[in-house]
C-alpha angles and dihedrals in degrees: 000000000000117000128180112185119191124202142161103071125132147127116308135168121247109280092028131119139236134180117214123200131198120194116199131201135172096036137085089254100189096058096056132087108230135205144191114220132182138200124198122198110283094007136099121258111265136194112251102178140344137199128198125224086259092054102256112146136207129188139199111251091244093064102029111130093016105061128054124195121201138164136211109203092187090059096036087233135130123199137202116200108198119194133174090024119200131201089251089063088069107121145105108280123213135183124213139148117287111266089035124241118214094222092057101062112121133191095280128214124264120237118190121183111193141132 
């Protein structure tokens, strides 16, 4: 059974930082591309960043230069370092494979950027 468990969200002031983690089990982690996605209230889920099995990354324009995605294949974990957070980054953040698989969505972790 595949499980992707996100953690690390919280309430942070504008300009602050958070580091999200996603621990995976039940898959051959190292062979998959992975992605962080987010969904804000009333909006569709969107891809924030992705990383290939080889470690190449790609970012949405809205987070480029502020977010950094990395993976640790030994720990079956993918990370999203988020700096210079803005109120518009407020959303529930999810990890999944990239491309995503519907059966792999987890509960996500809430990020709220507010003063």
